[in-house]
Structure formats: structure tokens, C-alpha cells
C-alpha positions in Angstrom: 21.7 15.9 28.4 21.5 19.6 28.4 20.2 20.7 31.8 19.1 24.1 30.5 16.9 22.4 27.9 15.5 20.1 30.5 14.7 22.9 32.9 13.0 25.0 30.2 10.9 22.0 29.2 9.9 21.0 32.7 9.0 24.6 33.5 6.8 24.9 30.4 5.2 21.5 31.2 4.5 22.5 34.8 3.1 25.8 33.7 0.9 24.6 30.8 0.1 20.9 31.0 -3.3 21.2 32.9 -4.3 24.2 30.7 -3.4 22.4 27.5 -5.3 19.3 28.6 -8.4 21.3 29.4 -8.1 23.1 26.1 -8.2 19.8 24.3 -10.8 18.3 26.6 -13.3 21.0 25.7 -12.6 20.5 22.0 -12.4 16.8 21.6 -14.7 13.8 22.1 -13.1 12.0 25.0 -10.4 12.3 27.8 -8.1 9.8 26.1 -7.9 11.9 22.9 -7.3 15.0 25.0 -4.5 13.3 26.8 -2.9 11.9 23.6 -3.0 15.4 22.0 -1.5 16.9 25.1 1.3 14.4 25.0 1.9 15.3 21.3 2.1 19.0 22.2 4.8 18.3 24.8 6.7 16.0 22.5 6.9 18.8 20.0 7.8 21.3 22.8 10.6 19.0 23.7 11.9 19.1 20.2 11.6 22.9 20.1 13.5 23.2 23.4 16.5 21.7 21.6 16.7 24.9 19.5 16.8 27.0 22.7 13.5 28.6 21.9 11.4 30.1 24.6 8.7 27.7 25.7 6.2 30.4 26.9 2.5 29.6 27.4 1.8 31.3 24.0 4.3 29.1 22.2 2.9 26.0 23.8 -0.7 27.0 23.0 0.4 27.8 19.4 1.7 24.2 19.2 -1.6 23.0 20.7 -3.6 24.9 18.1 -1.6 23.2 15.3 -2.0 19.8 16.9 -5.7 20.3 17.2 -6.0 21.3 13.5 -4.0 18.3 12.5 -6.2 16.1 14.6 -9.4 17.5 13.1 -8.1 17.1 9.5 -7.1 13.5 10.3 -10.5 12.8 11.9 -12.3 14.2 8.8 -10.1 12.1 6.5 -10.9 9.0 8.7 -14.6 9.8 8.6 -14.6 10.2 4.8 -12.7 6.9 4.5 -15.1 5.1 6.7 -18.1 6.5 4.8 -16.5 5.4 1.5 -15.8 1.9 2.9 -19.3 1.6 4.2 -20.7 2.6 0.8 -18.3 0.0 -0.8 -19.4 -2.7 1.6 -23.1 -2.0 0.9 -22.4 -2.1 -2.8 -20.4 -5.4 -2.4 -23.2 -6.9 -0.3 -25.8 -6.0 -3.0 -23.5 -7.5 -5.7 -23.0 -10.6 -3.7 -26.7 -11.0 -3.1 -27.3 -10.6 -6.9 -24.7 -13.3 -7.7 -26.1 -15.7 -5.1 -29.6 -15.3 -6.4 -28.4 -15.9 -10.0 -26.5 -19.0 -8.9 -29.6 -20.3 -7.1 -31.6 -20.1 -10.4 -29.1 -22.3 -12.2 -30.0 -26.0 -12.8 -28.9 -28.1 -9.8 -26.1 -30.0 -11.7 -24.7 -26.8 -13.2 -24.9 -25.0 -9.9 -23.0 -27.8 -8.2 -20.2 -27.9 -10.8 -19.9 -24.1 -10.6 -19.8 -24.0 -6.8 -17.3 -26.9 -6.5 -15.0 -25.2 -9.1 -15.1 -21.6 -8.0 -16.2 -21.6 -4.4 -14.5 -24.7 -3.3 -11.5 -24.5 -5.6 -11.6 -28.0 -7.1 -10.2 -28.8 -10.6 -12.3 -30.3 -13.3 -10.6 -33.7 -12.6 -11.3 -33.5 -8.9 -15.0 -32.5 -9.6 -15.3 -35.4 -12.0 -14.1 -37.7 -9.2 -16.4 -36.2 -6.7 -19.5 -36.4 -8.9 -18.5 -39.7 -10.6 -18.8 -38.1 -14.0 -16.2 -37.8 -16.8 -13.9 -34.8 -16.8 -15.2 -33.9 -20.3 -18.8 -33.8 -19.0 -17.7 -31.6 -16.1 -16.0 -29.1 -18.4 -19.2 -29.0 -20.6 -21.4 -28.4 -17.5 -19.0 -25.8 -16.3 -19.1 -24.0 -19.7 -22.9 -24.2 -19.7 -23.2 -23.0 -16.1 -20.9 -20.0 -16.7 -22.8 -19.0 -19.9 -26.2 -19.3 -18.1 -24.9 -17.4 -15.1 -23.7 -14.6 -17.3 -27.1 -14.4 -19.0 -28.9 -14.3 -15.6 -26.6 -11.5 -14.3 -27.0 -9.5 -17.5 -30.8 -9.8 -17.3 -30.6 -8.7 -13.6 -28.3 -5.7 -14.6 -30.7 -4.6 -17.3 -33.7 -4.8 -15.1 -31.9 -2.7 -12.4 -31.0 -0.1 -15.1 -34.6 0.0 -16.3 -35.8 0.7 -12.7 -33.6 3.7 -12.4 
């Protein structure tokens, strides 16, 4: 290992670490983030020291400014993503509630065949064995249940659009 590089780095670290940490602490939400960002600054400073560049306080604080800008951009992207996911989750919950309500309005026999097939993953043959009904009757009930569910969901969609 290059002892000159190590000496430059250790001198810069000793001269700047506390100041860099305080810089981040004033500008970030918690001590852990400030420490992580400080570590990133000195990781970059170590890489720069390989090129025999001067690691003055100004150079280290220039790195710190760049690290802080990157952190803020990343935090903004994360916040936007979380907001988008929350909106998607809310939309999915509304859609799930709408489907559940429509399924609940089906005739009990149709509802049972639909649930056993799509929610529980049974085949028509398995459902026929479970309900002690012919497989042909199960396929007919399933067809009827899907058709009725489609109508109920379409009616719900149209009433939502009319309310807007």
C-alpha cells in the first residue's frame, strides 16, 4: 500500500471528519444518515487519494456537497415511489372491495363454484367431487357465474363513472 496515499487520506480524515459529520447532521433527518453520508464522503476521498490529488478541506467539502445532492435526489425519488405505491395500493384495495361486493351478490351456488375455482385453485373435476355434482354442471355454473360477475362489475363501473 502507498504510504503517501494513506498519510494524505488520514490527514484529511482527521482534519475534516467531525466538520463533515456536523455538515450532514444539520442537513439530514437523523444521526445515522449523517454518519452514512460521512462514510461515503471518505470512501470517495480514498478513491481520489489514489490519483495523488490534494485532499484539502475544500476538496472534501466539495465531495460532501455532491454526496448531499445525490442523497436528496435519491430521497425525492424514494418519496415519489412510495407515494405512487400508496396510490396504487389504495386503487387496488378499492378494486378488491368492488370485486368482493360483486361476488357476494352472486347466487350462493355460483359464488361457491367461482371461489373454489379461482380463489382456491380447484379444477372443474375437483369442484365436482367436492360438491357432489357432475363436472358438466360445474362448468355450466362457472360459465353462468363469470357472466353474472362480469355484468355486476360493469354495472358498478358505470355507476362510478356516472357519479364523477
